[in-house]
C-alpha positions as CSV (number, residue, x, y, z in Angstrom):
1,M,15.9,8.1,10.2
2,K,15.4,4.6,12.2
3,D,17.5,1.8,11.0
4,A,15.5,-1.2,13.1
5,G,14.5,-3.7,10.7
6,L,16.5,-2.7,7.6
7,I,17.6,-5.4,5.7
8,P,20.4,-5.7,3.1
9,V,19.5,-7.1,0.2
10,T,20.6,-8.3,-3.5
11,I,19.0,-8.3,-6.8
12,R,18.9,-12.1,-7.7
13,A,17.1,-11.5,-10.9
14,I,15.3,-8.6,-12.9
15,G,13.3,-8.9,-16.1
16,E,10.1,-7.4,-17.9
17,N,6.7,-8.6,-16.4
18,G,4.4,-7.3,-18.7
19,K,5.0,-4.2,-20.8
20,G,6.3,-1.1,-18.7
21,N,6.8,-3.4,-15.7
22,I,9.9,-5.1,-14.3
23,S,10.0,-7.7,-11.5
24,L,12.9,-7.8,-9.3
25,Q,13.7,-10.8,-7.1
26,L,15.7,-9.8,-3.7
27,V,17.9,-12.1,-1.8
28,A,19.8,-11.5,1.6
29,Q,22.8,-10.1,1.0
30,H,24.4,-12.4,3.7
31,G,22.4,-15.5,3.2
32,G,19.5,-17.1,5.2
33,L,15.8,-16.5,5.0
34,L,14.2,-13.3,4.8
35,P,11.5,-12.3,7.0
36,S,8.0,-13.8,6.5
37,Y,5.1,-11.8,5.8
38,L,1.3,-12.6,4.8
39,P,-0.4,-11.5,1.6
40,G,-0.9,-7.7,1.3
41,A,2.4,-6.4,2.7
42,H,4.9,-4.2,1.5
43,I,8.6,-3.0,1.8
44,D,10.5,0.1,1.6
45,V,12.9,-0.1,-1.1
46,F,15.6,2.6,-0.4
47,I,17.1,4.3,-3.6
48,P,20.1,6.2,-3.9
49,D,19.6,9.8,-3.4
50,L,15.8,9.4,-3.5
51,G,15.0,7.9,-0.1
52,A,12.2,5.0,0.0
53,R,9.6,3.9,-2.1
54,Q,6.8,1.4,-1.5
55,Y,6.2,-1.7,-3.4
56,S,4.0,-4.7,-2.5
57,L,5.5,-8.1,-2.1
58,C,4.2,-10.5,-4.6
59,T,6.4,-13.7,-4.3
60,E,4.9,-16.8,-5.6
61,N,7.1,-18.9,-3.0
62,H,6.7,-17.9,0.7
63,S,9.5,-19.9,2.0
64,G,11.7,-16.7,2.7
65,E,14.4,-17.3,-0.1
66,Y,13.4,-14.6,-1.8
67,Y,11.5,-11.2,-2.0
68,E,9.6,-10.5,-5.4
69,I,8.4,-6.8,-6.2
70,C,7.0,-5.4,-9.6
71,V,7.4,-1.9,-10.5
72,K,5.3,0.0,-13.2
73,L,7.5,2.7,-14.9
74,A,5.3,5.8,-13.8
75,E,4.4,8.4,-16.3
76,N,4.7,11.0,-13.7
77,S,7.6,9.2,-11.8
78,T,9.2,11.3,-8.7
79,G,12.2,9.5,-9.7
80,G,11.8,6.0,-8.2
81,S,10.3,3.8,-11.0
82,H,12.6,5.4,-13.5
83,F,15.8,4.9,-11.3
84,I,14.7,1.3,-10.7
85,H,13.6,0.6,-14.4
86,H,16.8,2.3,-16.1
87,H,19.7,2.0,-13.3
88,F,18.8,-1.3,-11.5
89,S,20.7,-4.5,-12.7
90,A,21.0,-7.9,-11.3
91,G,23.9,-8.2,-8.8
92,D,23.1,-4.8,-7.3
93,K,23.0,-4.3,-3.8
94,L,20.2,-2.6,-2.0
95,T,18.4,-1.9,1.5
96,V,14.9,-2.4,2.4
97,S,12.7,-2.6,5.0
98,A,11.3,-5.2,7.0
99,P,8.0,-6.1,5.7
100,R,4.5,-4.0,6.9
101,N,1.1,-5.1,6.5
102,H,-1.8,-2.4,6.6
103,F,-3.6,-4.2,4.2
104,P,-4.1,-7.8,5.6
105,L,-7.2,-10.1,4.5
106,P,-9.8,-10.0,7.0
107,S,-11.7,-13.3,7.8
108,A,-14.4,-14.0,5.7
109,G,-16.4,-16.9,4.0
110,R,-16.1,-15.1,0.5
111,Y,-13.9,-12.5,-1.3
112,L,-14.2,-10.4,-4.3
113,L,-10.6,-8.7,-5.4
114,F,-10.4,-5.8,-7.3
115,A,-7.3,-4.6,-9.0
116,G,-6.7,-1.5,-11.1
117,G,-3.6,-1.7,-13.2
118,I,-0.5,-2.5,-11.1
119,G,-2.6,-3.0,-8.1
120,I,-2.6,-6.5,-8.8
121,T,0.7,-6.6,-7.0
122,P,-1.0,-7.4,-3.3
123,L,-3.8,-9.1,-4.6
124,L,-2.4,-11.4,-6.7
125,T,-0.8,-13.0,-3.7
126,M,-4.2,-13.1,-1.5
127,A,-5.7,-14.8,-4.6
128,E,-3.1,-17.8,-4.3
129,Q,-3.4,-17.9,-0.7
130,L,-7.3,-18.1,-0.8
131,A,-7.0,-20.8,-3.6
132,Q,-4.8,-22.8,-1.7
133,Q,-7.1,-22.6,1.1
134,Q,-10.2,-23.4,-0.9
135,I,-11.8,-20.5,-0.3
136,E,-14.3,-19.2,-2.7
137,F,-13.2,-16.1,-4.5
138,E,-12.9,-14.0,-7.5
139,L,-10.5,-11.8,-9.1
140,H,-11.3,-9.0,-11.1
141,Y,-8.4,-7.5,-12.9
142,Y,-8.9,-4.1,-14.9
143,I,-6.2,-3.0,-17.5
144,A,-6.5,-0.2,-20.3
145,D,-3.8,-2.0,-22.6
146,Q,-3.7,-5.8,-22.3
147,T,0.0,-5.9,-23.3
148,K,1.0,-4.0,-19.9
149,A,-0.7,-6.8,-17.8
150,A,1.5,-8.4,-15.2
151,F,1.6,-11.9,-14.0
152,I,-0.4,-13.2,-16.8
153,P,1.4,-16.7,-16.5
154,R,0.3,-17.0,-12.7
155,L,-3.1,-15.5,-13.0
156,K,-4.0,-18.1,-15.8
157,A,-2.3,-20.9,-13.9
158,P,-5.3,-23.6,-13.0
159,A,-5.4,-22.6,-9.0
160,L,-6.3,-19.2,-10.2
161,A,-7.7,-19.4,-13.8
162,K,-11.1,-20.3,-13.1
163,N,-11.7,-17.2,-10.6
164,L,-9.9,-14.7,-12.8
165,F,-11.8,-11.9,-14.6
166,L,-9.6,-10.2,-16.7
167,H,-11.4,-7.0,-18.0
168,D,-10.0,-4.7,-20.9
169,S,-11.0,-1.1,-19.5
170,G,-9.3,0.3,-22.6
171,A,-12.6,-1.4,-24.5
172,N,-15.3,-0.4,-22.3
173,D,-15.0,-3.0,-20.2
174,S,-14.2,-0.8,-17.0
175,L,-16.2,-0.1,-13.6
176,R,-17.3,2.8,-15.2
177,N,-19.4,1.0,-18.0
178,T,-20.0,-2.4,-16.6
179,T,-21.0,-3.6,-13.0
180,P,-19.8,-7.4,-12.4
181,L,-22.8,-9.5,-11.4
182,S,-21.3,-10.3,-8.0
183,L,-20.9,-6.7,-7.0
184,C,-25.0,-6.5,-7.5
185,Q,-25.8,-9.1,-5.2
186,P,-24.5,-8.0,-1.7
187,D,-23.5,-10.9,0.7
188,E,-22.9,-10.3,4.7
189,N,-20.3,-12.8,4.4
190,T,-18.2,-11.4,1.6
191,R,-15.4,-8.9,2.0
192,V,-14.4,-6.9,-1.1
193,M,-10.3,-6.4,-1.2
194,A,-9.3,-3.3,-4.0
195,C,-6.1,-1.9,-4.8
196,G,-5.6,0.9,-7.7
197,P,-5.6,4.4,-8.5
198,D,-8.3,7.1,-6.4
199,G,-10.7,7.2,-9.2
200,F,-10.8,3.2,-9.3
201,I,-11.4,3.0,-5.7
202,Q,-14.0,5.8,-5.7
203,R,-16.2,4.0,-8.3
204,L,-16.2,0.8,-6.5
205,E,-17.2,2.5,-3.5
206,E,-20.1,4.0,-5.4
207,I,-21.1,1.0,-6.7
208,M,-21.2,-0.9,-3.4
209,Q,-23.2,2.1,-1.8
210,A,-25.7,1.8,-4.5
211,H,-26.1,-1.7,-4.4
212,H,-26.4,-1.6,-0.4
213,W,-23.2,-3.4,0.9
214,Q,-22.2,-2.2,4.2
215,K,-19.3,0.2,4.6
216,N,-17.3,-2.1,6.4
217,Q,-17.4,-4.7,3.6
218,L,-14.6,-2.8,1.7
219,Y,-10.8,-2.7,2.4
220,F,-8.6,-1.0,-0.1
221,E,-5.4,0.4,-0.8
222,R,-4.6,3.4,-2.9
223,F,-1.6,4.7,-5.0
224,S,-2.2,8.4,-3.7
225,N,-3.9,9.9,-0.7
226,A,-6.3,12.8,-2.4
227,K,-7.0,14.2,1.3
228,I,-3.5,15.9,1.2
229,N,-3.1,19.4,0.8
230,N,-7.0,20.0,0.1
231,D,-7.5,22.2,3.3
232,T,-6.5,25.7,2.6
233,D,-7.3,27.1,6.3
234,E,-4.5,24.8,8.1
235,K,-4.1,25.9,12.0
236,E,-0.6,25.8,13.7
237,F,-0.6,23.3,16.6
238,H,2.3,22.2,19.2
239,I,3.4,18.5,19.7
240,Q,5.2,17.2,22.7
241,L,7.6,14.1,23.2
242,A,6.5,12.0,26.0
243,S,9.7,11.1,26.9
244,T,11.4,14.4,27.2
245,G,8.5,17.2,27.4
246,E,9.7,19.2,24.8
247,R,7.5,21.1,22.5
248,Y,7.6,21.9,19.0
249,L,5.2,24.2,16.9
250,V,4.1,23.0,13.6
251,G,3.2,25.7,11.4
252,P,-0.1,25.7,9.2
253,N,2.7,24.8,6.1
254,Q,4.3,22.2,7.9
255,S,4.1,18.7,8.7
256,I,4.6,17.0,11.9
257,A,7.4,15.0,10.3
258,E,9.1,17.9,8.8
259,V,9.4,19.6,12.2
260,L,10.6,16.3,14.2
261,L,13.2,15.7,11.5
262,S,14.5,19.3,11.7
263,A,14.5,18.7,15.7
264,R,16.6,15.6,14.9
265,V,13.9,13.4,16.3
266,D,14.4,10.0,15.3
267,I,11.4,8.8,13.2
268,M,10.6,6.5,10.3
269,L,9.4,8.5,7.2
270,S,8.8,6.8,3.6
271,C,6.1,7.7,1.7
272,E,5.2,11.2,3.0
273,Q,1.4,10.6,1.5
274,G,-0.4,8.7,4.7
275,I,-0.6,5.3,2.5
276,C,2.6,3.0,3.8
277,G,1.9,3.3,7.4
278,S,5.8,3.5,8.1
279,C,5.5,6.7,10.2
280,I,2.5,5.8,12.3
281,T,3.0,6.8,16.0
282,D,1.1,6.0,19.3
283,V,-0.8,9.4,20.6
284,I,-0.6,9.4,24.5
285,D,-2.8,12.9,24.8
286,G,-4.9,15.2,22.3
287,I,-6.8,14.7,19.4
288,P,-5.5,14.1,15.8
289,D,-6.9,15.0,12.4
290,H,-6.4,12.2,10.5
291,R,-5.8,12.4,6.8
292,D,-4.3,9.3,6.1
293,C,-5.6,6.2,3.9
294,V,-4.1,3.7,6.4
295,L,-5.7,3.4,9.8
296,T,-9.2,1.9,9.5
297,D,-12.3,4.2,10.8
298,E,-12.3,2.5,13.8
299,E,-8.9,2.9,14.8
300,K,-8.9,6.5,13.8
301,A,-12.2,7.2,16.0
302,E,-10.0,5.9,18.9
303,N,-7.4,8.5,18.4
304,T,-4.5,6.5,19.9
305,Q,-2.5,6.7,16.9
306,I,-1.4,9.0,14.1
307,T,0.7,9.1,10.7
308,L,3.6,11.7,11.2
309,C,3.7,12.7,7.6
310,C,0.0,13.9,6.6
311,S,-2.3,14.2,9.5
312,R,-2.7,17.0,11.7
313,A,-4.4,18.0,15.1
314,K,-7.6,19.2,16.2
315,S,-6.4,19.8,19.9
316,P,-4.1,22.6,20.7
317,V,-1.4,20.2,21.7
318,L,-0.7,16.3,21.0
319,V,1.5,14.4,23.1
320,L,3.5,11.6,21.2
321,D,5.1,8.5,22.2
322,L,8.3,9.5,21.0
């Protein structure tokens, strides 16, 4: 696996951030500042014996002195959140990736931010930046159990409180039951940013379509990729490395990443669901079959990039810039 951009860090502080969530502050092991980033960015945290897990950066202070992430203990954890909650302590040394951002704030005159549960993490820093820049926005935070709400002190600080709408989805104040007035009034100068579970994003898409918003006004980040493993009629294809001309067969039940790693080709791999962007690779020739949630519709139409972990090929051969 590529190690460019990996950063050794130490857990400076760790503590509860709403029931079932913990926040970690990470500082550079060797001192100095950490790489800067913009709201919406995330890092990979490398967990012993489990590999990389992705977490949005939600640091209040963007000076580079530290990174902050918030980790929810997932009910169906694959091991990552469970390990962090039960084995990480202040003083532990870790490795993280440099920040990546496939969920940046687009240019707009006004913003509507919609967070489902722990999806508040990337939207919190967006809201704080918009407040600082005195740009009009609303932040809608939906959570079924109010005791599990994260970052309440920051959300109720004067800079954000007047723009915060805290929805108790456990008491029928959910997108399924109530549509915020601002979503009923489409505006071409507004962009909608959302992060949450698949069902939350899908419902938001349905509401916007019903009220005649344009599709390109919604930007979102999902927790998972529903497009994975939903096609039972996969076909084999070849991938070719532009640097050497070597070709490898990708079978119906294999991913491009699996084949490349088996051939000891050096690639970065993280989420393996097409939601983090770490494995995006340039396509020299051929037509990808895009199945990720990272590339925009415009980027997918260009067919010049592919996510190696989940996407496939429509053409018999894909030539990759590897």
